[in-house]
N, C-alpha and C positions, 0 to 999 in steps of 0.2 A: 284941349292937350289930350284926352283918351282917343277920340276920334284918327287923331294923327299917330298919335304910337300904334295904332292898330291899322293903320292904314299902309298899301304897299301897291308898285307897280309893277307890270311885267314886261320885260322885254322878250319878245318873241326870238329872237337871234340877234347874239353877239357872235362876234369871233375872236379867237384865240390864236395868235399866231405862236406858233412852236420854233424853236431856235434852228430848227432845218427849213423855215418858211412855209412847213402845214400849216392849214388854217381847220382848228376844231369848233365846230357849230355848238354853241351853247344858251341855253333859256334861262331866264334868269329870274328870279322874284326878288325886288330890292324894296326892304321896309322904306318908308318916306323918312321915317329919322335918319337911315344910313346918307344920306346927303349933305348931312350937318354932323351928324354922330355918329362914325364908323362902328360897325356891327360884325360880331363873328359871320362868318359863313361856310355853309354846308353844300358838301359836293357829292354827288351822284353821277356815277361816270359808267356807261353802259353802251351796249352795239346795236340795242332794240329799237331806235330813233326817237327823238324827244317830239318829233310832228307824225301823227299816222303811226304810232309806235306805241310809247308810254304814255301819251297826251293826258290820256283820261285819268290813268293812277296818279299823275302828276300832280293834275288839278284839286286831286282829293286829298292832297300830302302837301303841296309846297305852302300852299295860302296858310297853313295852320303854322308855320315855321316862320312864314314874313312877319303874320300877327305877332308870334311871341319874339321878335327882334331879332332873327335870324336871315340875311341870305341865301337865295338858294337859289342854288348853279347846277341844272341837268346838264349834262355835256355828251354828246355823240363820240364814240371811239373812233380813229383815224379809220375810215374806208369805211363808214357805215354812215347813214343819212345825211345831214348835209357835210360832215366832216369830209374833208378832203384828205388824199393820201389811200392807200388800198392796204387791207387785212391779208394777214396771212396765217393767224390763230388764235387758239383762246391764251390769254394772258401771256402774250410774250414779251417777253425783254423790252421790245418796242412801247408796247403798249402800258406796261406799268412806270417806263421812265417819261413817256407822254403825260400818264397820270401826275409823275411828281412834278414837269412842266407846271401841268395847269394848278396845281396847289400854288405854287411859287407865284404864279400870276395872280390867283385871286386873292391870296395876302397882299401884294403889291398896287390893289386896286384902292382907289380913294373910299369907296364906300366899306370897304372891309379893317376891321382893326387889328387885323393879322394873325387873325386866331383862325382855326380851318377845321372842319369836323368832316368826316366823312359817311354817308349813309348809304346802303349797299342790300340789295336782294338777287339772288342767286349769282349771276356774272358778277353783280355790285357788289355783291357781300365777298364773293372771292376776291376780288381786284382790291377792296378796302382792304382785307388783310395782308394781301402780297405786298400794297403800295405803304401802307404803314411799317412793315419789314423791314423798308430803303429807308424808313425814319426822316421823311422830309423834316424840316424844321417847322414848319407851321402849321402839321398835321397834330390834334393836339388832344383827338377823340374820336372812336369809331364806333358806329353802329350796323352789325354784320348781321344779316337775316337769311336763312336757309344757306348754307354757305359750307368749304369745307375745308379743311386743314391738311388735307391729305388726296393730291389730285389722280393718285391712282388706286388706293385700297379704297376710294369712300367718295366717287364722282359716278358720273353717269356713265364710266366707258367700263370699268371693271370691277367686280365684286368677290371679294375673297379669292381673287386669283382668276375668277371666272369670268366669260368676257358677257358681256349686258350687251342684250339685243337695241337697248338704247343709242349705242354707240353710232349705230347704223341711222335710226332713227331722227336721233338729234342733228346729225352730221345733213341729213336732207331738210330737218327744217330751219337750220342756218345757213343751208344753200339758197332758200327761199327769202329768208330774214334779212342778210348781209347782201344780197343782189338787188333789194329796192332802190329805186333811183333817187338823187336828191329833188328835193320838190324847186319846181322853175319859180314858183313865187319868191324864193328864198335864194337860190342862187342864177337863177337868169339863164340867158340863152344858152350857156355851157353846160345845163342840164344832162343833153344825150351823149354829148361825147365823156364827160365821166361818169356816166351810166354805162356805157358801151367798154370804158376801161375798166370799171370797177369787175361787169360781168366776164370780161376776157381774162382776170388775173384772178378772181375767187378761187382759191383751194378746195379739193376733196378733201375736207378733215376726217371723215370714216377713215380712209387709206393712210394718212398720216399718223392716226390713234394706232390702227390695228398693227402698224408695222413696229408698234412698242408694247407687246405683249406681257411684259416684266418690267419691273419697277424699276427702270433704269434712269438715267438723267433728266432724260425727257420729262420725266413726270415728276420727278425731285425739285424741280425749277418750279417755282411758284406753290410749292407745298409747304406753308408755312410749320408745320411739324417739324421739321429738318431743324429748325433751330429757334424754338418760341423764344429765345432771350431778345432776338431782334426785333420784334416788336415792342415798342416804350408806350405806343398810344395807350389809354384805358380803352377796352374793349369793352363792349354792352354787345352779346351774342344773345341771337334769339331763334329760336325754331319752333316745329311743330311734330308731335309724333308720327302724325301723318306723311310729313316729308322726309324724303330719302335721306337727308341729310342729318338725321338724330342724333348721331353718334358723335358729330363735333364740337357741339357746347360742351359735355363733361370732358372732352380731351381737351379744347381749347383751356378750361377754368383748373384742371390740373396739371397742365403745361407752361402758362402763360407767366411769366414774373412779372409782370406790369398788370395794374390794378384790372379788375374783371369783374364782370356780373353777366348770369345768365338766366334767361327767361325761355320756359318749355311748354307750350299749351298744347292742344289736340290739331292744331292746323295742319291743314296739306301745304303745298308748296306754293305759300300767296303770305304777303304781309299779313300779319294779326289782324286788323282792323279790316280788311278785304276778305277773310278767311270766309269759305263756305261750310267749312267745319268750326262749328262754335261749340262752348260760348267762344267770345274774341276776348278784346282787354284793350283799353285805351293806350295803343302803341304809341301814337304820336305823340301824347304828354308827356310816355317813359321815352321816347327820345328828348324831348324839351326839357324834363328833369336831367337828365343824363349831359345835356350838354351845357346848362345852367352851371351845371355844378364842375364842370370841367374847363367850358371855354369863358364861363363870367363871374364864376368864384363863387355861385349863390349857393346858400347852405338849404340844396331840398331836399336832404333824407336819403337820398339815393344810394350814399356811400354807407348805410346801416341797413338797408333793405340784405335779405339773405343772401349768401354766394348765387343761389338756385333757387328760383322758385318756377314750380313745376306743377302742371294739372296733373293729376289720377282721375283717367276714366274708370268707369267700373258698369259692367254689363252692356257693354259695344255691340250693337246689332249687327249680326253677320251680313251685311248687306255692304255692297258697292256704293252705295249712293253715299251722298255727303248729309250733311244736317249735324243735329244737336247731340251732344253726349252727356251724359250725367257723369256727375266726380266732382272732384274737391280740389279745391288749390293747399298746396302746402311751401313752404318754405325751408330751405336746408341751408344752417348757418355758414358751412364749409363743404369744400369740394375737392377731392373725394369724398364721400360723406362717412362720419364717423356714426351714423345711426342704422346703416343697411348693415346685415350679415350675410355673408354668402353660405347659401343653406344647401348643402347635396340630399339630392333625391338619387336613389340606386334604380336602375334599371331590373325587374323582376318577372317573373311568370303572370303576375296580378298586375302589373305597371311599374307605377312610381312609387316608390315608398322612400318616406324622408329616413335620414339617420347617415353616420358616417360609415358604416360598417358594411359588405356587400355579402353578409352570409344567407340573407335570402335569395340571392341569386346565384350562387356559387354553382348549385345542380343546372343550370341552365345552359344547355349547349351552344354551340355558334348560330347566330340568326342573320337569318338572308334578306339582304335590300336590294329586289333588282326591279324598279320601279318603271312600269312603259314612259315611252320619252314624251307623251303628252300630260306627265303630271306637274302641275301647276298652274291648272288652267284657270282656278282661282285667285291667283297670286294678285291682279290687279295692274295697274302699272305702276313701273319701278317708281315714278317720281310723280305722282298726285298733286294736280293744282296746275298742269301745263294743259290739260284739256278743260272741256265743259262737266263733262259727271263722268258716273259709271265708272271711276278711278280704280277706287279702295279695293283691297281684298273681300273676297265674297264669301260666300258661306264656304268653308273650308271641308265640308265633308266628305266630298267628290274625290280632291285629293287626298284626305286622311285616308282613305280607301285604298289609294295604290300605293301607300307608305307603311311604314313599319312604325307602328304607334305603340306608346305608352303611357296610360293616363293615372291619376293619383285616384284615391278613393272621395268620394263626395266629401267637400269641405264642410266640417262643422263650424269653422267661423271665417267670417272674410281675410285675406291674405292679400298683403300690397306689398309690390315691388318697385321698384327703382333702382335704375342702372342696365347694366348688360349683364343677362344670362350666358352660362359659358355650358357648352356640353364637351364633355371628355369622351373620347370613343377609342378602343381600341379593334382598329379596322383593317380589313384587308380589301384586296380588288384584285378581278383575275384580268384586267388588262392596265397597260402601262399608264393611262391615263384615266381619272376619273373623276367625279366629283359627289360630294353628298352634301344635301340641303338639310339643314334645320328647321324646324316650325314650332314655337311655342303658343297654342291655343288654348282659349277659355271655352269651356264643352259649358252649354248650357244646360237643363235639366231635360229641354226637349231635344236634346242630340244635335241641335247646332253648333256649330264650329267657330270660332272668330280668331282667328291672326293677330298675337299681341305681338310677337317680333319674328325675325326668321336672320338667315343669314346661310349662303352656299359658301361650302369649300373646295378650290380644286384641291386635289390631295398632292398632287405634286408640289404645290405650296405649303405643304403642310409644314416646314420649318423656314422658307422664304420666299418672297417674292420677289426677290432679285435673284435670286438662285433656286430658282426649283427643280427638282429631280423627279425623273419618273418612276412609278413604282414597277416594284420585284411582284409578278403575279402570286398569288399565295402569302406572302409575307403580312405578319401583322405590324401594323405600325398605331404608336400613341398618339393620337391629336386632338387637340382644342379647339372650338367651333366659338369663338365672343359674337352673340347675335347681337343683332341691334340695340343700342340702349333702347330704352322704355321705361314709361311708370303705367301702372294699370293695378287695379283692383279686383280680385277674383272672388267674388261673394261668394257669402256660403250658398248650400245646394249646389254649385258648380263644381266641374273639377279641373283639373290643369293637364294639357296635353303635349307630349312630346313627340311631334311626326318627323322620321328620317327616309328622305327618298334620296333615290340615286339620280333623279333628274328634276328641273325646275323651268318648265318650258311656258311662257315663253320667254321670262324674264331673262335668263342666261343660257347660253348655246351649249349644245350637249358637248357632251364626250364624242371623241372620233366615231368609237367604237360600241356596240352595246355591253353594258357592266353588270356585273353581278360583283355587289358588295358583300361581306359578312363583318357581322361585330361580337365582340366578346363581350355578355351581358355584365358579367362580373367583374369585369374594370371597366366600365364605363357609366358614366354618372351626368347628370343634370347638376347644375349651380344656380340656385334663384337669390338674386338680391332682396333678399326680405327686410322690410321696414318694420318698427317696432308698432304694435297693435297702435299706440295713441299718436297719431299724426298731428304735425306742426299745422295746422290749418291756419290760412292767411285767406284776405278778403284781395281783390283784385277788383280793379276798376272796369267797367265794360266801356266797348267802344261808343264814341258819339254818332249820332246822324252824320253822314258826310255830305258833301256836296256832289252833284251827280255830274257839274259840267254843262259845258253848251254843247252837246251832241245829239243829234237826233238820230233814234235807231233806226234804221230804214227794215231792217231784217234782225230776230233775236236770236243770239244762239242757241243751238240744237247739237244731241249726238246720239247715235246709236252704235250698240256692241253686241254683236251676232256672233254663236259660236255653233259650227254643224260639224258632223261626223258623217262623211259617207260611208253608207254602210256595205259599199261594195270593197272601196279601197281601205277601208278604214283609216283614210287620211282625215284630221281633224283640221278645222281650218277657223281663225278668229278674224273677223273683219269688224274694223271700227272706224266711224265716219264723225268727223269733226268739224260741223260749222259753227266758225267763231263768230258769227254774225256780219253783218254793215253797219257803217253808220257814216254819217255826216257830222264834221264840224260846221257851227254855223257862225262860228267867226271867220274861218278861213277858205270856207267850202269844201275840203278837202273829203272826199270819200273813200272808207276803206274797208275792204272784206279777207278773209282769210278761210282757206277751206284746206282739211286736212283725212286721208285717207289711209290705213295702215292695215294689212294683212300678215298673219303669221300662220305657217301650216307647217305641219308631219305626221308622219307615219309613226305611230307609238312603237315600233318595231325597228326602224331604221334612221338611225341619225342623221344618215347622209340625202334623208326627204326633207331637213328642216329648211325652210325658207322665209324670209322675210323681205317684205318690199312695200312701199306706199308713195305718197304724192303729195303735194303741197300747192296749193292754186294762191297768191297773193294778188290783189288790184288795188290800183289808186286811180281815181276819177276827181278830174274838178272843170265842169264846161266841158269844152271839147277836147280835153287834155286825158287821156287814159293810158295807162299801162298796167300790163300783168307779167307776173313771172309763175313757170311752172316748173318744179322740180319733179325727179322721179328717181330712188334710190331701189337696189336688191341686193340680198347677199345669201348667198348659198357656200355649200362647203363639201368638201370632200374628208380621206383622213389624214390627208395630207396637206390641204390646201383652202384656206378661206376665197371667193369669189364675189368679187363686188363690181357693183355697173351703178353709174349714176349719169343725169342727162338734164340741162337746163334748156327750156326754150322762154325766150322774153319777145313780148309784144307790146307794138305802138298803135293805140286801136287795134285793128285787126292784121295788123302785117307783123309777121316774123320777121323781128330786126336782129335776135341773135340767136343760135342753139352752139351747144357743147355737149360731148359725151366722155364718161370716162370708163375704162376696163381696166381693171385690176386683179391680180391675181398673187394672194399674198401666203408665204409658206405658214402654216400651224405650229406654234412652238410650244409643246406642252400645252395648248389649251384645247 
């Protein structure tokens, strides 16, 4: 009986026909018992291909759920993988309505008891929240990982009203990913016709996104923060401090009216049981506990867990490398937290001084921030976890030297924080468009500086991301910068540093003209969300050993990251090469590989020298069938415009079968 209860079968492809006749491709893991006793089902809905895409990850995940008595359904979004139709953008109304139809289809299958949950990481985490807001009747629980509730202010496109460079690089990656062909082994001889149709109609996403530089209806669509009450299915929100979406979980817990819990570890942009920044956790079992409670009515104790379980790292190395983090797990019984205290620190001539009055800084005159345009070279990737390694922010000392910094005295006791630090500034600019970037750092006794949190602010967005206003030269404005949510323990013997800069390259695009900022320290402060000395420590189970699947590694992943400055021109250039490796699926014989190359260059005195460009190459091969897609993108700017170019070349064997170019000129609008 036990063997039967833990056994399952895998359906490599099942067609889900939608109401308009389009068929979406699905891979299924069905518990053997579901043929006689229907079970709840878990949907993951992505554009990243169930075959030749996420299949290795899926093989480490869905067998666990099937053995726990859940049907797993991994569906390719319309126009991706083997699914029919065309893709037109991110999180479109069509995508979400398709997802709602898929849930209804699942609930009506003989092997399903009518209860459906959703699991999603990144894109799937986004649309899990967005589909939940549509309230499909059968959707009764969601696990969302590394996602966002705010597509404008907390996604890969804009940050504090500043343009992220990843707006271009992510478009380039999706151009390569979503134009990969259907597998002939599944779709048959029509694969080539469908592929060429897909190639011809793939949108240039970077252009679509850049035409919406403010928080308009384009970004409000799919931003569940517009109406948290629309979500009624219970939400388990999971993420990591080294992910770019660390802010989502505290906001969801504060805003949702449905049952909700949060877990935040030290992780990068990966599922917790697969993260390279450790310690990990038994994420798969946490999912099962969540679904057992909400889909099966089993008392797992999940409802009695703290509202937020978080890992507090301490003494993190100032290194771009992944690895283990020392620290402790704690539990917060409710969120917003009732235990943290927003503690002010004044900006003084001696650095940061705790206290509510600014008497120590009254005598300080205005202070200047005029950072070179290459300030930020140690920022790391915007979204660590999407490349091989060398993605995290490195030692901040070089960037600190180009910034206005304020340090506390050496700490006599450990100081723990949890939540969002805030920087209050009275600030002026000599130009109508400017940004200020704030970084919170941990300075070790040897001087090494580790970035703990950060955020830039486009000062024209000081009051609104929807209705920005240009700056009057020399006029002072009161602004408040909310840094990214974080948890951290500053240790005794260390210092806390606030660093302010007028640029943060290559994470965000510079203002159109060189800028000099001034601040008035007497009316400027740092506020830290300080925890009490006695922490509510909890235990968290480590991840189990995971099956590796039937994949042969033909070439292991590796990467290089180089930063060089030309002594003659003073131009700085960052080059990143990521070889994501080559593998062969022993079951179906499919070989896959992906290669990426990104460059960022800038002259420290000229914002119009900024340039980002990159290339992706992806290849599929089985026996004598071989296809390859190569994409290139680039972006430059001047005072008034952004300039975007892109191209795609598709090959069958060595023969070029398709090519297309884009060239766009887009007016800058207070960015």
